[in-house]
C-alpha positions in Angstrom: 0.0 0.0 0.1 2.9 2.5 0.7 6.1 3.0 -1.0 9.5 3.9 0.6 9.8 6.5 -2.0 6.9 8.7 -1.1 7.1 12.4 -0.3 5.7 13.3 3.0 2.8 15.0 1.2 1.9 11.7 -0.5 2.5 9.6 2.5 0.0 11.7 4.5 -2.6 11.8 1.7 -2.4 8.0 1.4 -2.8 7.6 5.2 -5.7 10.1 5.2 -7.3 8.0 2.3 -6.7 4.5 3.6 -6.6 4.9 7.4 -8.4 8.2 8.1 -9.3 7.5 11.6 -5.9 6.1 12.8 -4.1 8.4 15.1 -1.4 10.5 13.3 -0.3 12.8 16.2 -0.5 12.8 19.9 0.6 16.0 21.7 -0.2 16.0 25.4 -4.0 15.4 25.7 -4.6 16.2 22.0 -4.9 13.6 19.2 -5.2 14.1 15.6 -6.3 11.5 13.0 -4.7 11.3 9.6 -7.9 12.7 8.2 -7.8 15.6 10.6 -4.1 16.3 10.2 -4.6 16.2 6.4 -7.4 18.7 6.6 -5.5 21.1 8.9 -2.5 20.9 6.5 -4.7 21.7 3.6 -6.1 24.7 5.5 -2.6 26.0 6.2 -1.8 25.5 2.5 -4.7 27.5 1.3 -3.9 30.3 3.8 -0.3 30.5 2.6 -1.5 30.6 -1.0 -3.9 33.5 -0.2 -0.9 35.4 1.4 0.9 35.0 -1.9 3.4 32.4 -0.9 4.2 29.9 -3.6 6.0 26.5 -3.6 9.7 27.0 -3.3 9.5 30.5 -1.7 12.0 31.0 0.9 11.2 34.1 2.9 12.9 35.5 6.0 9.6 34.8 7.9 10.1 31.1 7.0 13.7 31.1 8.6 12.6 33.1 11.6 9.8 30.7 12.2 12.1 27.7 11.9 14.8 29.2 14.2 12.1 30.2 16.8 10.6 26.7 16.8 14.0 25.1 17.2 14.8 27.3 20.2 11.6 26.7 22.1 12.3 25.0 25.4 
């Protein structure tokens, strides 16, 4: 059902399609199924597109966010 050569986007889409109710993420008391995770990822994609961000864009905001997330303790 799954290939070792799938991108994370295809991997998530396949899990959402074939095992939608299986738990994808547990964070504290919160759980997201693959279907819920895929839906929230798609919402974020649409928000980024509305903001004018395209695939391959590298903005300072992206790097600021990555560094900030890595430094959270």
